[in-house]
N, CA and C atoms as an extended XYZ file, in Angstrom:
348
Properties=species:S:1:pos:R:3:atomname:S:1:resname:S:1:resid:I:1 pbc="F F F"
N        17.618       26.054       95.474 N   MET     1
C        17.332       25.548       94.152 CA  MET     1
C        17.360       24.022       94.180 C   MET     1
N        16.275       23.452       93.715 N   THR     2
C        16.190       22.008       93.593 CA  THR     2
C        15.866       21.674       92.152 C   THR     2
N        16.610       20.738       91.586 N   ILE     3
C        16.348       20.275       90.228 CA  ILE     3
C        15.800       18.858       90.325 C   ILE     3
N        14.589       18.696       89.830 N   ARG     4
C        13.990       17.371       89.743 CA  ARG     4
C        14.081       16.905       88.297 C   ARG     4
N        13.963       15.611       88.102 N   ILE     5
C        13.992       15.007       86.773 CA  ILE     5
C        12.699       14.219       86.609 C   ILE     5
N        12.055       14.387       85.440 N   LYS     6
C        10.779       13.705       85.233 CA  LYS     6
C        10.573       13.440       83.749 C   LYS     6
N        10.058       12.275       83.435 N   ARG     7
C         9.721       11.964       82.042 CA  ARG     7
C         8.522       12.788       81.611 C   ARG     7
N         8.493       13.140       80.361 N   SER     8
C         7.404       13.957       79.833 CA  SER     8
C         6.069       13.221       79.871 C   SER     8
N         6.101       11.909       79.987 N   TYR     9
C         4.882       11.109       79.993 CA  TYR     9
C         4.307       10.935       81.396 C   TYR     9
N         5.012       11.442       82.410 N   GLU    10
C         4.491       11.429       83.773 CA  GLU    10
C         3.592       12.645       83.967 C   GLU    10
N         2.613       12.508       84.829 N   VAL    11
C         1.658       13.584       85.070 CA  VAL    11
C         2.347       14.738       85.801 C   VAL    11
N         2.196       15.958       85.280 N   PRO    12
C         2.759       17.124       85.980 CA  PRO    12
C         2.054       17.334       87.317 C   PRO    12
N         2.787       17.871       88.286 N   ASP    13
C         2.153       18.227       89.559 CA  ASP    13
C         2.761       19.518       90.092 C   ASP    13
N         2.135       20.073       91.113 N   ASP    14
C         2.561       21.368       91.655 CA  ASP    14
C         3.992       21.332       92.195 C   ASP    14
N         4.440       20.180       92.675 N   ALA    15
C         5.790       20.069       93.233 CA  ALA    15
C         6.870       20.210       92.157 C   ALA    15
N         6.491       20.126       90.885 N   ASP    16
C         7.470       20.238       89.804 CA  ASP    16
C         8.102       21.623       89.742 C   ASP    16
N         7.411       22.629       90.184 N   GLY    17
C         7.907       23.982       90.002 CA  GLY    17
C         7.897       24.321       88.524 C   GLY    17
N         8.880       25.046       88.061 N   LEU    18
C         8.993       25.404       86.650 CA  LEU    18
C         9.393       24.160       85.870 C   LEU    18
N         8.647       23.846       84.836 N   ARG    19
C         8.920       22.652       84.019 CA  ARG    19
C         9.683       23.058       82.765 C   ARG    19
N        10.899       22.509       82.637 N   ILE    20
C        11.781       22.859       81.531 CA  ILE    20
C        12.028       21.619       80.677 C   ILE    20
N        11.592       21.671       79.422 N   LEU    21
C        11.849       20.572       78.491 CA  LEU    21
C        13.298       20.673       78.033 C   LEU    21
N        14.071       19.621       78.262 N   VAL    22
C        15.506       19.660       77.966 CA  VAL    22
C        15.876       18.809       76.750 C   VAL    22
N        14.887       18.451       75.954 N   ASP    23
C        15.109       17.706       74.714 CA  ASP    23
C        15.052       18.649       73.524 C   ASP    23
N        15.698       18.270       72.452 N   ARG    24
C        15.662       19.063       71.220 CA  ARG    24
C        14.337       18.860       70.478 C   ARG    24
N        13.749       17.672       70.631 N   LEU    25
C        12.503       17.339       69.945 CA  LEU    25
C        11.342       17.302       70.941 C   LEU    25
N        10.159       17.687       70.474 N   TRP    26
C         8.965       17.628       71.319 CA  TRP    26
C         8.593       16.156       71.533 C   TRP    26
N         8.160       15.790       72.752 N   PRO    27
C         7.795       14.396       73.035 CA  PRO    27
C         6.612       13.923       72.171 C   PRO    27
N         6.736       12.754       71.622 N   ARG    28
C         5.689       12.193       70.769 CA  ARG    28
C         4.411       11.940       71.564 C   ARG    28
N         3.301       12.296       70.943 N   GLY    29
C         1.994       11.971       71.503 CA  GLY    29
C         1.570       12.807       72.693 C   GLY    29
N         2.305       13.869       73.007 N   ILE    30
C         1.983       14.721       74.154 CA  ILE    30
C         1.600       16.112       73.633 C   ILE    30
N         0.442       16.583       74.057 N   SER    31
C         0.041       17.933       73.654 CA  SER    31
C         0.721       18.956       74.563 C   SER    31
N         0.739       20.194       74.127 N   LYS    32
C         1.319       21.255       74.944 CA  LYS    32
C         0.544       21.426       76.239 C   LYS    32
N        -0.754       21.224       76.184 N   GLU    33
C        -1.571       21.327       77.394 CA  GLU    33
C        -1.227       20.218       78.384 C   GLU    33
N        -1.017       19.003       77.897 N   GLN    34
C        -0.662       17.878       78.767 CA  GLN    34
C         0.719       18.057       79.374 C   GLN    34
N         1.652       18.520       78.589 N   ALA    35
C         3.048       18.604       79.022 CA  ALA    35
C         3.266       19.711       80.050 C   ALA    35
N         2.520       20.798       79.922 N   LYS    36
C         2.653       21.947       80.830 CA  LYS    36
C         4.107       22.408       80.953 C   LYS    36
N         4.737       22.564       79.802 N   ILE    37
C         6.125       23.027       79.749 CA  ILE    37
C         6.141       24.549       79.869 C   ILE    37
N         6.973       25.055       80.769 N   ASP    38
C         7.093       26.498       80.974 CA  ASP    38
C         8.202       27.113       80.133 C   ASP    38
N         9.215       26.325       79.807 N   PHE    39
C        10.390       26.845       79.098 CA  PHE    39
C        10.992       25.702       78.299 C   PHE    39
N        11.331       25.984       77.040 N   TRP    40
C        11.902       24.956       76.169 CA  TRP    40
C        13.130       25.509       75.471 C   TRP    40
N        14.290       25.431       76.118 N   PRO    41
C        15.529       25.929       75.516 CA  PRO    41
C        16.167       24.863       74.612 C   PRO    41
N        15.718       24.776       73.378 N   LYS    42
C        16.191       23.726       72.462 CA  LYS    42
C        17.710       23.693       72.339 C   LYS    42
N        18.323       24.866       72.410 N   GLY    43
C        19.768       24.937       72.250 CA  GLY    43
C        20.560       24.329       73.385 C   GLY    43
N        19.914       24.080       74.509 N   ILE    44
C        20.593       23.491       75.671 CA  ILE    44
C        20.638       21.964       75.545 C   ILE    44
N        19.825       21.426       74.649 N   ALA    45
C        19.781       19.975       74.442 CA  ALA    45
C        21.006       19.528       73.654 C   ALA    45
N        21.370       18.258       73.768 N   PRO    46
C        22.497       17.754       72.970 CA  PRO    46
C        22.227       17.947       71.482 C   PRO    46
N        23.271       18.203       70.729 N   SER    47
C        23.127       18.357       69.275 CA  SER    47
C        22.581       17.064       68.673 C   SER    47
N        21.992       17.186       67.493 N   ASN    48
C        21.482       15.994       66.816 CA  ASN    48
C        22.588       14.979       66.576 C   ASN    48
N        23.766       15.466       66.222 N   GLU    49
C        24.884       14.556       65.963 CA  GLU    49
C        25.275       13.783       67.224 C   GLU    49
N        25.351       14.499       68.342 N   LEU    50
C        25.719       13.852       69.601 CA  LEU    50
C        24.635       12.874       70.041 C   LEU    50
N        23.403       13.291       69.911 N   ARG    51
C        22.271       12.444       70.305 CA  ARG    51
C        22.264       11.140       69.503 C   ARG    51
N        22.474       11.253       68.204 N   ARG    52
C        22.489       10.048       67.360 CA  ARG    52
C        23.689        9.158       67.686 C   ARG    52
N        24.857        9.776       67.887 N   TRP    53
C        26.052        8.995       68.227 CA  TRP    53
C        25.847        8.226       69.518 C   TRP    53
N        25.279        8.896       70.520 N   TYR    54
C        25.118        8.283       71.835 CA  TYR    54
C        24.116        7.141       71.807 C   TYR    54
N        22.922        7.380       71.301 N   GLY    55
C        21.916        6.322       71.206 CA  GLY    55
C        21.570        5.655       72.517 C   GLY    55
N        21.789        6.331       73.634 N   HIS    56
C        21.516        5.815       74.980 CA  HIS    56
C        22.259        4.510       75.275 C   HIS    56
N        23.462        4.416       74.742 N   ASP    57
C        24.323        3.265       74.994 CA  ASP    57
C        25.070        3.522       76.303 C   ASP    57
N        24.762        2.757       77.369 N   PRO    58
C        25.417        2.993       78.664 CA  PRO    58
C        26.945        2.969       78.602 C   PRO    58
N        27.518        2.216       77.666 N   GLU    59
C        28.981        2.164       77.550 CA  GLU    59
C        29.560        3.491       77.057 C   GLU    59
N        28.726        4.327       76.438 N   LYS    60
C        29.174        5.628       75.936 CA  LYS    60
C        28.839        6.772       76.900 C   LYS    60
N        28.252        6.463       78.048 N   TRP    61
C        27.759        7.478       78.970 CA  TRP    61
C        28.834        8.501       79.363 C   TRP    61
N        29.984        8.041       79.775 N   THR    62
C        31.043        8.955       80.212 CA  THR    62
C        31.486        9.858       79.069 C   THR    62
N        31.694        9.290       77.886 N   ASP    63
C        32.087       10.100       76.732 CA  ASP    63
C        30.956       11.034       76.310 C   ASP    63
N        29.728       10.555       76.391 N   PHE    64
C        28.583       11.417       76.067 CA  PHE    64
C        28.584       12.660       76.954 C   PHE    64
N        28.746       12.450       78.253 N   LYS    65
C        28.732       13.599       79.163 CA  LYS    65
C        29.860       14.574       78.842 C   LYS    65
N        31.045       14.078       78.575 N   LYS    66
C        32.168       14.960       78.231 CA  LYS    66
C        31.837       15.795       76.993 C   LYS    66
N        31.311       15.147       75.975 N   ARG    67
C        30.976       15.857       74.737 CA  ARG    67
C        29.817       16.832       74.947 C   ARG    67
N        28.824       16.406       75.712 N   TYR    68
C        27.670       17.266       75.985 CA  TYR    68
C        28.102       18.475       76.813 C   TYR    68
N        28.921       18.259       77.816 N   PHE    69
C        29.402       19.370       78.639 CA  PHE    69
C        30.208       20.360       77.796 C   PHE    69
N        30.973       19.857       76.829 N   ALA    70
C        31.717       20.741       75.928 CA  ALA    70
C        30.752       21.571       75.081 C   ALA    70
N        29.670       20.947       74.621 N   GLU    71
C        28.654       21.705       73.878 CA  GLU    71
C        28.039       22.793       74.756 C   GLU    71
N        27.752       22.454       75.993 N   LEU    72
C        27.176       23.439       76.916 CA  LEU    72
C        28.164       24.570       77.191 C   LEU    72
N        29.441       24.240       77.337 N   ASP    73
C        30.464       25.263       77.553 CA  ASP    73
C        30.513       26.257       76.394 C   ASP    73
N        30.167       25.794       75.198 N   ASP    74
C        30.167       26.659       74.011 CA  ASP    74
C        28.906       27.515       73.891 C   ASP    74
N        27.986       27.382       74.853 N   GLN    75
C        26.730       28.126       74.809 CA  GLN    75
C        26.489       28.868       76.123 C   GLN    75
N        27.406       29.733       76.530 N   PRO    76
C        27.293       30.368       77.847 CA  PRO    76
C        26.032       31.215       78.022 C   PRO    76
N        25.541       31.836       76.957 N   GLU    77
C        24.338       32.660       77.094 CA  GLU    77
C        23.124       31.795       77.436 C   GLU    77
N        23.010       30.660       76.766 N   GLN    78
C        21.865       29.791       77.034 CA  GLN    78
C        21.972       29.143       78.409 C   GLN    78
N        23.175       28.785       78.814 N   VAL    79
C        23.370       28.229       80.156 CA  VAL    79
C        23.009       29.279       81.197 C   VAL    79
N        23.435       30.514       80.986 N   GLU    80
C        23.125       31.589       81.938 CA  GLU    80
C        21.624       31.842       82.007 C   GLU    80
N        20.947       31.775       80.868 N   GLU    81
C        19.490       31.937       80.873 CA  GLU    81
C        18.837       30.834       81.710 C   GLU    81
N        19.304       29.613       81.544 N   LEU    82
C        18.779       28.493       82.323 CA  LEU    82
C        19.062       28.697       83.809 C   LEU    82
N        20.274       29.117       84.138 N   LEU    83
C        20.621       29.378       85.537 CA  LEU    83
C        19.729       30.462       86.135 C   LEU    83
N        19.332       31.437       85.333 N   GLY    84
C        18.435       32.478       85.805 CA  GLY    84
C        17.101       31.907       86.254 C   GLY    84
N        16.572       30.952       85.512 N   TYR    85
C        15.326       30.304       85.923 CA  TYR    85
C        15.530       29.505       87.206 C   TYR    85
N        16.676       28.864       87.316 N   LEU    86
C        16.954       28.042       88.498 CA  LEU    86
C        17.087       28.888       89.762 C   LEU    86
N        17.554       30.117       89.616 N   ARG    87
C        17.702       30.994       90.781 CA  ARG    87
C        16.352       31.421       91.350 C   ARG    87
N        15.314       31.289       90.557 N   LYS    88
C        13.974       31.718       90.993 CA  LYS    88
C        13.259       30.668       91.828 C   LYS    88
N        13.717       29.439       91.804 N   GLY    89
C        13.052       28.403       92.596 CA  GLY    89
C        13.257       27.025       92.019 C   GLY    89
N        12.444       26.105       92.475 N   ASN    90
C        12.557       24.708       92.064 CA  ASN    90
C        12.157       24.534       90.601 C   ASN    90
N        12.861       23.635       89.943 N   VAL    91
C        12.556       23.322       88.552 CA  VAL    91
C        12.552       21.807       88.357 C   VAL    91
N        11.899       21.399       87.288 N   THR    92
C        11.929       20.003       86.875 CA  THR    92
C        12.413       19.963       85.436 C   THR    92
N        13.484       19.204       85.207 N   PHE    93
C        13.953       18.957       83.852 CA  PHE    93
C        13.109       17.818       83.295 C   PHE    93
N        12.410       18.087       82.222 N   VAL    94
C        11.508       17.123       81.602 CA  VAL    94
C        12.193       16.554       80.367 C   VAL    94
N        12.156       15.223       80.245 N   TYR    95
C        12.790       14.539       79.116 CA  TYR    95
C        11.870       13.437       78.612 C   TYR    95
N        12.131       12.919       77.415 N   SER    96
C        11.257       11.916       76.797 CA  SER    96
C        11.795       10.498       76.811 C   SER    96
N        13.067       10.332       76.882 N   SER    97
C        13.693        9.024       76.722 CA  SER    97
C        13.121        7.983       77.681 C   SER    97
N        13.090        6.748       77.206 N   THR    98
C        12.706        5.651       78.091 CA  THR    98
C        13.860        5.260       79.013 C   THR    98
N        15.063        5.681       78.651 N   GLU    99
C        16.253        5.413       79.470 CA  GLU    99
C        16.233        6.340       80.683 C   GLU    99
N        16.112        5.771       81.871 N   GLN   100
C        15.978        6.585       83.075 CA  GLN   100
C        17.287        6.809       83.816 C   GLN   100
N        18.330        6.043       83.515 N   ARG   101
C        19.594        6.185       84.244 CA  ARG   101
C        20.670        6.929       83.467 C   ARG   101
N        20.566        6.935       82.138 N   PHE   102
C        21.608        7.527       81.300 CA  PHE   102
C        20.966        8.418       80.243 C   PHE   102
N        20.452        9.570       80.677 N   ASN   103
C        19.793       10.461       79.722 CA  ASN   103
C        20.312       11.888       79.873 C   ASN   103
N        20.003       12.712       78.895 N   ASN   104
C        20.532       14.066       78.873 CA  ASN   104
C        20.027       14.929       80.026 C   ASN   104
N        18.849       14.656       80.564 N   ALA   105
C        18.355       15.436       81.702 CA  ALA   105
C        19.255       15.229       82.917 C   ALA   105
N        19.653       14.000       83.163 N   LEU   106
C        20.556       13.717       84.287 CA  LEU   106
C        21.932       14.334       84.052 C   LEU   106
N        22.407       14.258       82.818 N   ALA   107
C        23.701       14.868       82.498 CA  ALA   107
C        23.632       16.380       82.669 C   ALA   107
N        22.544       16.997       82.214 N   LEU   108
C        22.391       18.447       82.352 CA  LEU   108
C        22.312       18.842       83.821 C   LEU   108
N        21.609       18.076       84.614 N   LYS   109
C        21.531       18.348       86.054 CA  LYS   109
C        22.930       18.326       86.667 C   LYS   109
N        23.722       17.318       86.320 N   GLU   110
C        25.096       17.218       86.828 CA  GLU   110
C        25.915       18.438       86.406 C   GLU   110
N        25.778       18.828       85.153 N   TYR   111
C        26.525       19.987       84.636 CA  TYR   111
C        26.124       21.261       85.385 C   TYR   111
N        24.831       21.499       85.508 N   ILE   112
C        24.329       22.711       86.140 CA  ILE   112
C        24.764       22.754       87.613 C   ILE   112
N        24.668       21.630       88.302 N   GLU   113
C        25.081       21.612       89.716 CA  GLU   113
C        26.577       21.880       89.856 C   GLU   113
N        27.353       21.538       88.857 N   SER   114
C        28.794       21.835       88.922 CA  SER   114
C        29.074       23.325       88.658 C   SER   114
N        28.111       24.026       88.110 N   GLN   115
C        28.263       25.439       87.789 CA  GLN   115
C        27.834       26.361       88.923 C   GLN   115
N        27.136       25.808       89.904 N   THR   116
C        26.604       26.656       90.992 CA  THR   116
C        27.372       26.466       92.272 C   THR   116
């Protein structure tokens, strides 16, 4: 199992494997045909409250991950569903943020890798 991370505005390619949108909101200006999303588990994304609190502030990154991981711990069925897709092969977590170092896709990847 390999988890790749890719912005929704990057061109999809065959190496992406299964493309999973990990945001709660659909990316602006991208059609479903362009995005080529295979699975969109909205419930796996950070809550609106957490997302607004965080605001991609790097100083809040550690606390964001702790809070996000706690939210994920409270959703074992959705996490297990996601793990089921990961067991089938390579996946790409697709996200919209312009922040490339401190975003929910990277946090989710860290969480999922700690679960396997």
